[in-house]
MMTF fields as JSON, N, C-alpha, C and O atoms, coordinates in Angstrom:
{
  "mmtfVersion": "1.0.0",
  "mmtfProducer": "UNKNOWN",
  "numBonds": 395,
  "numAtoms": 396,
  "numGroups": 99,
  "numChains": 1,
  "numModels": 1,
  "chainsPerModel": [1],
  "groupsPerChain": [99],
  "chainIdList": ["A"],
  "bondAtomList": [4, 2, 8, 6, 12, 10, 16, 14, 20, 18, 24, 22, 28, 26, 32, 30, 36, 34, 40, 38, 44, 42, 48, 46, 52, 50, 56, 54, 60, 58, 64, 62, 68, 66, 72, 70, 76, 74, 80, 78, 84, 82, 88, 86, 92, 90, 96, 94, 100, 98, 104, 102, 108, 106, 112, 110, 116, 114, 120, 118, 124, 122, 128, 126, 132, 130, 136, 134, 140, 138, 144, 142, 148, 146, 152, 150, 156, 154, 160, 158, 164, 162, 168, 166, 172, 170, 176, 174, 180, 178, 184, 182, 188, 186, 192, 190, 196, 194, 200, 198, 204, 202, 208, 206, 212, 210, 216, 214, 220, 218, 224, 222, 228, 226, 232, 230, 236, 234, 240, 238, 244, 242, 248, 246, 252, 250, 256, 254, 260, 258, 264, 262, 268, 266, 272, 270, 276, 274, 280, 278, 284, 282, 288, 286, 292, 290, 296, 294, 300, 298, 304, 302, 308, 306, 312, 310, 316, 314, 320, 318, 324, 322, 328, 326, 332, 330, 336, 334, 340, 338, 344, 342, 348, 346, 352, 350, 356, 354, 360, 358, 364, 362, 368, 366, 372, 370, 376, 374, 380, 378, 384, 382, 388, 386, 392, 390],
  "bondOrderList": [1, 1, 1, 1, 1, 1, 1, 1, 1, 1, 1, 1, 1, 1, 1, 1, 1, 1, 1, 1, 1, 1, 1, 1, 1, 1, 1, 1, 1, 1, 1, 1, 1, 1, 1, 1, 1, 1, 1, 1, 1, 1, 1, 1, 1, 1, 1, 1, 1, 1, 1, 1, 1, 1, 1, 1, 1, 1, 1, 1, 1, 1, 1, 1, 1, 1, 1, 1, 1, 1, 1, 1, 1, 1, 1, 1, 1, 1, 1, 1, 1, 1, 1, 1, 1, 1, 1, 1, 1, 1, 1, 1, 1, 1, 1, 1, 1, 1],
  "groupList": [{"groupName": "MET", "atomNameList": ["N", "CA", "C", "O"], "elementList": ["N", "C", "C", "O"], "formalChargeList": [0, 0, 0, 0], "bondAtomList": [1, 0, 2, 1, 3, 2], "bondOrderList": [1, 1, 2], "singleLetterCode": "M", "chemCompType": "L-PEPTIDE LINKING"}, {"groupName": "VAL", "atomNameList": ["N", "CA", "C", "O"], "elementList": ["N", "C", "C", "O"], "formalChargeList": [0, 0, 0, 0], "bondAtomList": [1, 0, 2, 1, 3, 2], "bondOrderList": [1, 1, 2], "singleLetterCode": "V", "chemCompType": "L-PEPTIDE LINKING"}, {"groupName": "LYS", "atomNameList": ["N", "CA", "C", "O"], "elementList": ["N", "C", "C", "O"], "formalChargeList": [0, 0, 0, 0], "bondAtomList": [1, 0, 2, 1, 3, 2], "bondOrderList": [1, 1, 2], "singleLetterCode": "K", "chemCompType": "L-PEPTIDE LINKING"}, {"groupName": "ALA", "atomNameList": ["N", "CA", "C", "O"], "elementList": ["N", "C", "C", "O"], "formalChargeList": [0, 0, 0, 0], "bondAtomList": [1, 0, 2, 1, 3, 2], "bondOrderList": [1, 1, 2], "singleLetterCode": "A", "chemCompType": "L-PEPTIDE LINKING"}, {"groupName": "PRO", "atomNameList": ["N", "CA", "C", "O"], "elementList": ["N", "C", "C", "O"], "formalChargeList": [0, 0, 0, 0], "bondAtomList": [1, 0, 2, 1, 3, 2], "bondOrderList": [1, 1, 2], "singleLetterCode": "P", "chemCompType": "L-PEPTIDE LINKING"}, {"groupName": "GLY", "atomNameList": ["N", "CA", "C", "O"], "elementList": ["N", "C", "C", "O"], "formalChargeList": [0, 0, 0, 0], "bondAtomList": [1, 0, 2, 1, 3, 2], "bondOrderList": [1, 1, 2], "singleLetterCode": "G", "chemCompType": "PEPTIDE LINKING"}, {"groupName": "TYR", "atomNameList": ["N", "CA", "C", "O"], "elementList": ["N", "C", "C", "O"], "formalChargeList": [0, 0, 0, 0], "bondAtomList": [1, 0, 2, 1, 3, 2], "bondOrderList": [1, 1, 2], "singleLetterCode": "Y", "chemCompType": "L-PEPTIDE LINKING"}, {"groupName": "ARG", "atomNameList": ["N", "CA", "C", "O"], "elementList": ["N", "C", "C", "O"], "formalChargeList": [0, 0, 0, 0], "bondAtomList": [1, 0, 2, 1, 3, 2], "bondOrderList": [1, 1, 2], "singleLetterCode": "R", "chemCompType": "L-PEPTIDE LINKING"}, {"groupName": "HIS", "atomNameList": ["N", "CA", "C", "O"], "elementList": ["N", "C", "C", "O"], "formalChargeList": [0, 0, 0, 0], "bondAtomList": [1, 0, 2, 1, 3, 2], "bondOrderList": [1, 1, 2], "singleLetterCode": "H", "chemCompType": "L-PEPTIDE LINKING"}, {"groupName": "THR", "atomNameList": ["N", "CA", "C", "O"], "elementList": ["N", "C", "C", "O"], "formalChargeList": [0, 0, 0, 0], "bondAtomList": [1, 0, 2, 1, 3, 2], "bondOrderList": [1, 1, 2], "singleLetterCode": "T", "chemCompType": "L-PEPTIDE LINKING"}, {"groupName": "LEU", "atomNameList": ["N", "CA", "C", "O"], "elementList": ["N", "C", "C", "O"], "formalChargeList": [0, 0, 0, 0], "bondAtomList": [1, 0, 2, 1, 3, 2], "bondOrderList": [1, 1, 2], "singleLetterCode": "L", "chemCompType": "L-PEPTIDE LINKING"}, {"groupName": "ASN", "atomNameList": ["N", "CA", "C", "O"], "elementList": ["N", "C", "C", "O"], "formalChargeList": [0, 0, 0, 0], "bondAtomList": [1, 0, 2, 1, 3, 2], "bondOrderList": [1, 1, 2], "singleLetterCode": "N", "chemCompType": "L-PEPTIDE LINKING"}, {"groupName": "GLU", "atomNameList": ["N", "CA", "C", "O"], "elementList": ["N", "C", "C", "O"], "formalChargeList": [0, 0, 0, 0], "bondAtomList": [1, 0, 2, 1, 3, 2], "bondOrderList": [1, 1, 2], "singleLetterCode": "E", "chemCompType": "L-PEPTIDE LINKING"}, {"groupName": "ILE", "atomNameList": ["N", "CA", "C", "O"], "elementList": ["N", "C", "C", "O"], "formalChargeList": [0, 0, 0, 0], "bondAtomList": [1, 0, 2, 1, 3, 2], "bondOrderList": [1, 1, 2], "singleLetterCode": "I", "chemCompType": "L-PEPTIDE LINKING"}, {"groupName": "SER", "atomNameList": ["N", "CA", "C", "O"], "elementList": ["N", "C", "C", "O"], "formalChargeList": [0, 0, 0, 0], "bondAtomList": [1, 0, 2, 1, 3, 2], "bondOrderList": [1, 1, 2], "singleLetterCode": "S", "chemCompType": "L-PEPTIDE LINKING"}, {"groupName": "ASP", "atomNameList": ["N", "CA", "C", "O"], "elementList": ["N", "C", "C", "O"], "formalChargeList": [0, 0, 0, 0], "bondAtomList": [1, 0, 2, 1, 3, 2], "bondOrderList": [1, 1, 2], "singleLetterCode": "D", "chemCompType": "L-PEPTIDE LINKING"}, {"groupName": "PHE", "atomNameList": ["N", "CA", "C", "O"], "elementList": ["N", "C", "C", "O"], "formalChargeList": [0, 0, 0, 0], "bondAtomList": [1, 0, 2, 1, 3, 2], "bondOrderList": [1, 1, 2], "singleLetterCode": "F", "chemCompType": "L-PEPTIDE LINKING"}],
  "groupTypeList": [0, 0, 1, 2, 3, 4, 2, 5, 6, 7, 8, 7, 9, 7, 2, 10, 10, 7, 2, 11, 1, 7, 12, 7, 5, 3, 13, 4, 4, 10, 14, 0, 10, 10, 13, 15, 6, 2, 4, 5, 15, 7, 1, 8, 13, 2, 13, 11, 4, 14, 13, 1, 2, 5, 0, 4, 8, 7, 7, 16, 8, 5, 2, 9, 5, 13, 13, 1, 5, 7, 7, 5, 7, 3, 6, 13, 1, 12, 1, 6, 10, 5, 2, 2, 2, 2, 9, 10, 13, 1, 7, 4, 12, 8, 0, 0, 4, 3, 7],
  "groupIdList": [1, 2, 3, 4, 5, 6, 7, 8, 9, 10, 11, 12, 13, 14, 15, 16, 17, 18, 19, 20, 21, 22, 23, 24, 25, 26, 27, 28, 29, 30, 31, 32, 33, 34, 35, 36, 37, 38, 39, 40, 41, 42, 43, 44, 45, 46, 47, 48, 49, 50, 51, 52, 53, 54, 55, 56, 57, 58, 59, 60, 61, 62, 63, 64, 65, 66, 67, 68, 69, 70, 71, 72, 73, 74, 75, 76, 77, 78, 79, 80, 81, 82, 83, 84, 85, 86, 87, 88, 89, 90, 91, 92, 93, 94, 95, 96, 97, 98, 99],
  "secStructList": [7, 7, 7, 7, 7, 7, 7, 7, 6, 6, 6, 6, 7, 6, 6, 6, 6, 7, 7, 7, 4, 4, 4, 7, 1, 1, 7, 7, 7, 2, 2, 2, 2, 1, 7, 7, 7, 7, 6, 6, 7, 3, 3, 3, 3, 7, 7, 7, 6, 6, 7, 7, 6, 6, 7, 7, 7, 4, 4, 4, 6, 6, 7, 3, 3, 3, 3, 3, 3, 3, 3, 6, 6, 3, 3, 3, 3, 3, 3, 3, 3, 6, 6, 3, 3, 3, 3, 3, 3, 3, 7, 4, 4, 4, 3, 3, 3, 7, 7],
  "xCoordList": [-34.194, -33.994, -33.133, -33.266, -32.269, -31.406, -32.071, -32.824, -31.784, -32.31, -31.362, -30.144, -31.916, -31.079, -30.281, -30.78, -29.037, -28.18, -28.689, -29.082, -28.693, -29.156, -28.19, -26.98, -28.738, -27.925, -28.095, -28.391, -27.91, -28.107, -26.957, -26.003, -27.073, -26.094, -24.724, -23.704, -24.693, -23.418, -23.065, -22.297, -23.598, -23.28, -21.835, -21.291, -21.225, -19.819, -18.864, -17.853, -19.165, -18.29, -17.75, -17.321, -17.76, -17.328, -15.875, -15.559, -15.003, -13.604, -13.347, -12.524, -14.057, -13.816, -14.231, -13.474, -15.428, -15.946, -15.812, -16.807, -14.582, -14.323, -13.273, -12.292, -13.479, -12.521, -11.559, -11.86, -10.412, -9.492, -10.086, -11.011, -9.563, -10.106, -10.046, -10.986, -8.97, -8.794, -9.516, -9.558, -10.079, -10.785, -12.296, -13.024, -12.776, -14.217, -14.957, -14.434, -16.173, -16.998, -17.544, -17.04, -18.576, -19.283, -18.729, -19.043, -17.91, -17.478, -16.239, -15.192, -16.344, -15.154, -14.311, -14.826, -13.041, -12.232, -12.773, -13.133, -12.826, -13.368, -12.53, -13.054, -11.235, -10.383, -10.822, -10.648, -11.388, -11.869, -13.127, -13.342, -13.958, -15.216, -15.044, -15.852, -14.002, -13.828, -13.065, -12.908, -12.589, -11.877, -12.882, -13.922, -12.568, -13.445, -12.89, -11.862, -13.57, -13.123, -13.66, -14.8, -12.846, -13.222, -13.38, -12.787, -14.16, -14.241, -12.859, -12.112, -12.544, -11.237, -10.284, -9.261, -10.605, -9.757, -9.871, -10.933, -8.74, -8.728, -8.898, -8.26, -9.763, -10.034, -9.989, -10.305, -9.587, -9.658, -10.947, -11.294, -11.652, -12.873, -12.489, -12.057, -12.66, -12.349, -13.582, -13.841, -14.343, -15.634, -15.445, -14.662, -16.178, -16.225, -17.462, -18.584, -17.28, -18.428, -19.394, -20.526, -18.976, -19.867, -20.861, -21.783, -20.705, -21.624, -22.278, -21.603, -23.593, -24.308, -24.71, -24.761, -24.995, -25.442, -24.326, -23.176, -24.677, -23.716, -22.641, -21.579, -22.887, -21.886, -21.973, -23.052, -20.864, -20.896, -20.914, -20.692, -21.173, -21.189, -19.785, -18.792, -19.716, -18.433, -17.482, -16.27, -18.003, -17.113, -16.248, -15.25, -16.623, -15.855, -14.85, -14.118, -14.797, -13.86, -12.435, -12.079, -11.625, -10.234, -10.006, -8.861, -11.055, -10.907, -10.596, -10.862, -10.032, -9.72, -10.618, -10.797, -11.182, -12.077, -11.806, -10.925, -12.575, -12.436, -13.747, -14.826, -13.643, -14.816, -15.367, -14.632, -16.689, -17.349, -18.178, -18.219, -18.836, -19.683, -20.163, -19.654, -21.171, -21.756, -23.225, -23.87, -23.747, -25.187, -25.51, -25.386, -25.927, -26.169, -24.853, -23.912, -24.777, -23.53, -22.587, -21.396, -23.117, -22.329, -21.668, -21.981, -20.75, -20.03, -20.35, -20.621, -20.315, -20.487, -19.085, -18.279, -18.804, -17.466, -17.578, -18.468, -16.659, -16.607, -15.471, -14.333, -15.799, -14.846, -14.894, -15.964, -13.738, -13.704, -13.734, -12.979, -14.612, -14.701, -14.405, -15.3, -13.14, -12.704, -12.675, -11.988, -13.404, -13.477, -14.712, -14.85, -15.623, -16.862, -16.666, -15.983, -17.277, -17.242, -18.505, -19.615, -18.333, -19.464, -19.541, -18.51, -20.738, -20.957, -21.521, -22.563, -20.83, -21.227, -21.59, -21.095, -22.456, -22.759, -22.253, -22.81, -21.185, -20.47, -20.331, -20.021, -20.559, -20.335, -18.862, -18.159, -18.392, -16.959, -16.42, -15.205, -17.283, -16.809, -16.176, -15.38, -16.531, -16.067, -15.007, -14.728, -14.413, -13.387, -12.167, -12.246, -11.029, -9.825, -9.072, -9.095, -8.408, -7.744, -6.596, -5.862, -6.45, -5.336, -4.114, -4.202, -3.0, -1.759, -1.15, -0.105],
  "yCoordList": [46.453, 47.277, 46.541, 45.334, 47.283, 46.719, 46.881, 47.826, 45.963, 46.024, 46.878, 46.796, 47.689, 48.53, 47.673, 46.675, 48.072, 47.339, 47.533, 48.643, 46.483, 46.635, 47.495, 47.478, 48.228, 49.101, 48.695, 49.533, 47.418, 46.908, 47.258, 47.933, 46.782, 47.1, 46.508, 47.062, 45.376, 44.71, 44.7, 43.842, 45.621, 45.598, 46.019, 46.855, 45.42, 45.605, 45.168, 45.83, 44.073, 43.599, 42.205, 41.517, 41.774, 40.407, 40.165, 39.104, 41.127, 40.952, 41.433, 40.863, 42.486, 43.09, 42.16, 41.965, 41.587, 40.738, 39.272, 38.575, 38.825, 37.44, 36.876, 37.547, 35.636, 34.984, 34.125, 33.742, 33.828, 32.882, 31.481, 31.252, 30.556, 29.2, 28.549, 27.857, 28.753, 28.099, 28.806, 28.29, 29.97, 30.724, 30.584, 31.169, 29.825, 29.774, 29.132, 28.242, 29.588, 29.087, 30.246, 31.365, 29.979, 31.051, 31.351, 32.394, 30.46, 30.642, 31.522, 31.153, 32.691, 33.524, 32.998, 32.277, 33.343, 32.917, 33.518, 34.695, 32.713, 33.192, 34.308, 35.156, 34.32, 35.369, 36.745, 37.741, 36.809, 38.093, 38.552, 39.75, 37.594, 37.945, 38.268, 39.0, 37.733, 37.898, 39.16, 39.446, 39.918, 41.156, 42.163, 42.403, 42.752, 43.738, 45.123, 45.519, 45.852, 47.181, 48.215, 48.12, 49.181, 50.276, 51.564, 51.673, 52.529, 53.813, 54.459, 54.531, 54.922, 55.51, 54.568, 55.01, 53.261, 52.301, 52.531, 52.881, 52.324, 52.436, 51.044, 50.09, 50.93, 49.64, 49.802, 50.862, 48.719, 48.647, 47.928, 46.931, 48.422, 47.767, 46.821, 47.239, 45.537, 44.492, 43.61, 42.814, 43.741, 43.075, 41.577, 41.137, 40.79, 39.34, 39.037, 39.172, 38.629, 38.501, 37.38, 37.38, 36.421, 35.309, 35.663, 34.887, 36.805, 37.228, 38.529, 39.542, 38.495, 39.64, 40.615, 41.823, 40.097, 40.969, 41.914, 41.505, 43.169, 44.146, 44.482, 44.971, 44.233, 44.495, 45.953, 46.415, 46.686, 48.062, 48.078, 47.05, 49.223, 49.371, 49.146, 49.344, 48.738, 48.388, 49.572, 49.375, 50.799, 51.96, 52.129, 52.85, 51.466, 51.6, 50.465, 50.46, 49.504, 48.369, 48.891, 49.553, 48.594, 49.038, 50.349, 50.781, 50.991, 52.261, 52.008, 50.929, 53.011, 52.946, 53.929, 55.064, 53.489, 54.339, 54.26, 53.527, 55.023, 55.094, 54.627, 55.056, 53.742, 53.253, 54.387, 55.05, 54.599, 55.643, 55.036, 55.575, 53.919, 53.29, 51.942, 51.398, 51.409, 50.118, 50.282, 51.219, 49.347, 49.267, 47.793, 47.219, 47.188, 45.748, 44.999, 45.25, 44.079, 43.365, 44.168, 43.864, 45.188, 45.965, 47.158, 47.503, 47.771, 48.944, 50.124, 49.958, 51.307, 52.535, 53.034, 53.297, 53.162, 53.523, 54.806, 54.947, 55.749, 56.977, 56.862, 56.558, 57.11, 56.991, 58.286, 58.865, 58.735, 59.892, 59.429, 58.539, 60.037, 59.802, 61.144, 61.965, 61.35, 62.678, 63.568, 63.257, 64.66, 65.547, 65.285, 65.837, 64.436, 64.164, 63.055, 62.066, 63.233, 62.207, 61.368, 61.898, 60.05, 59.144, 58.266, 57.871, 57.958, 57.089, 55.772, 55.747, 54.668, 53.337, 52.486, 52.702, 51.522, 50.507, 49.196, 48.67, 48.666, 47.52, 46.447, 46.745, 45.2, 44.09, 43.694, 43.971, 43.044, 42.751, 41.791, 41.714, 41.053, 40.16, 40.936, 40.387, 42.203, 43.009, 44.022, 44.963, 43.838, 44.769, 43.996, 42.814, 44.691, 44.144, 45.302, 46.418, 45.058, 46.168, 46.714, 45.963, 48.038, 48.686, 48.589, 48.8, 48.278, 48.139, 49.475, 49.539],
  "zCoordList": [-21.616, -20.433, -19.407, -19.209, -18.778, -17.744, -16.379, -16.144, -15.513, -14.151, -13.315, -13.473, -12.434, -11.573, -10.605, -10.086, -10.368, -9.438, -8.019, -7.66, -7.2, -5.817, -5.005, -5.229, -4.082, -3.231, -1.773, -0.921, -1.49, -0.145, 0.787, 0.403, 2.02, 3.065, 2.762, 3.173, 2.038, 1.773, 0.289, -0.146, -0.491, -1.917, -2.145, -1.424, -3.166, -3.533, -2.429, -2.194, -1.754, -0.682, -0.969, -0.043, -2.214, -2.528, -2.1, -1.562, -2.333, -1.945, -0.515, 0.2, -0.106, 1.205, 2.343, 3.294, 2.248, 3.321, 2.912, 2.713, 2.794, 2.416, 3.349, 3.671, 3.785, 4.668, 3.855, 2.725, 4.431, 3.821, 3.924, 4.703, 3.148, 3.109, 4.488, 4.877, 5.228, 6.521, 7.658, 8.775, 7.395, 8.437, 8.333, 9.136, 7.367, 7.139, 8.294, 8.965, 8.521, 9.614, 10.414, 10.325, 11.199, 11.889, 13.273, 13.845, 13.823, 15.209, 15.272, 14.74, 15.92, 16.09, 17.251, 18.106, 17.294, 18.434, 19.738, 19.784, 20.777, 22.056, 22.653, 23.375, 22.361, 22.903, 22.404, 23.107, 21.203, 20.682, 21.416, 21.599, 21.836, 22.49, 23.962, 24.534, 24.582, 26.022, 26.406, 27.593, 25.426, 25.745, 26.29, 25.678, 27.443, 28.064, 27.763, 28.31, 26.896, 26.511, 27.493, 27.948, 27.808, 28.699, 27.875, 26.802, 28.349, 27.635, 27.529, 28.505, 26.333, 26.061, 25.343, 24.821, 25.307, 24.585, 23.085, 22.569, 22.394, 20.938, 20.343, 20.788, 19.333, 18.689, 17.175, 16.636, 16.5, 15.047, 14.698, 15.331, 13.708, 13.25, 12.124, 11.05, 12.401, 11.432, 11.342, 12.245, 10.267, 10.146, 9.965, 9.123, 10.771, 10.613, 9.759, 10.247, 8.487, 7.592, 7.935, 7.451, 8.761, 9.074, 10.174, 10.428, 10.83, 11.893, 11.454, 11.269, 11.287, 10.739, 11.841, 11.611, 13.035, 14.126, 14.553, 14.718, 14.729, 15.219, 14.225, 14.61, 12.943, 11.906, 11.464, 11.09, 11.5, 10.993, 9.469, 8.83, 8.9, 7.446, 6.889, 7.587, 5.645, 5.031, 4.937, 4.854, 4.949, 4.847, 6.097, 6.064, 7.206, 8.447, 8.638, 9.628, 7.714, 7.817, 7.716, 6.741, 8.717, 8.731, 9.458, 9.589, 9.933, 10.64, 12.109, 12.638, 12.753, 14.179, 14.907, 14.466, 16.027, 16.786, 18.274, 18.724, 19.031, 20.487, 21.108, 20.699, 22.101, 22.828, 23.681, 24.414, 23.57, 24.35, 25.479, 26.585, 25.197, 26.206, 25.711, 24.73, 26.425, 26.064, 25.777, 26.247, 24.991, 24.769, 24.622, 23.54, 25.731, 25.732, 25.587, 26.339, 24.623, 24.365, 23.481, 23.398, 22.823, 21.867, 22.552, 23.692, 21.823, 22.296, 21.394, 20.205, 21.969, 21.199, 20.864, 21.758, 19.579, 19.097, 18.29, 17.452, 18.55, 17.76, 16.756, 17.114, 15.493, 14.393, 13.592, 13.403, 13.126, 12.245, 10.806, 10.413, 10.017, 8.585, 7.93, 7.73, 7.602, 7.182, 8.414, 9.386, 8.386, 9.553, 10.393, 11.484, 9.888, 10.615, 11.622, 11.355, 12.793, 13.831, 13.728, 13.773, 13.587, 13.465, 14.699, 15.244, 15.143, 16.294, 15.792, 15.137, 16.1, 15.659, 16.853, 17.959, 16.625, 17.63, 17.061, 16.097, 17.665, 17.112, 18.178, 19.331, 17.791, 18.716, 18.694, 17.723, 19.765, 19.88, 18.823, 18.646, 18.111, 17.069, 15.913, 15.151, 15.789, 14.666, 15.081, 14.339, 16.262, 16.747, 17.201, 17.533, 17.209, 17.818, 18.469, 17.948, 19.594, 20.29, 19.463, 18.822, 19.486, 18.806, 19.702, 20.912, 19.118, 19.897, 20.214, 20.862]
}
């Protein structure tokens, strides 16, 4: 008998949530954390795999969303997944401003 494959929060992310050799380590750049986002700002969701807190699901990696508000240290981000609007709670370590 075969064992069922796990269906955890980070399953099938071996290639997606991987850092380059020179980027390894838990400390994100401070410039990423000090950005103050305002409601209406557009952000790209780029998951930092070394920080687990405030990490969105892997299906949102690479998506662009709009800041709606704050919740503690995290931000409330609205992202479209097809035609559906999803509301995420993401910490700034996993976001970068859209140009």
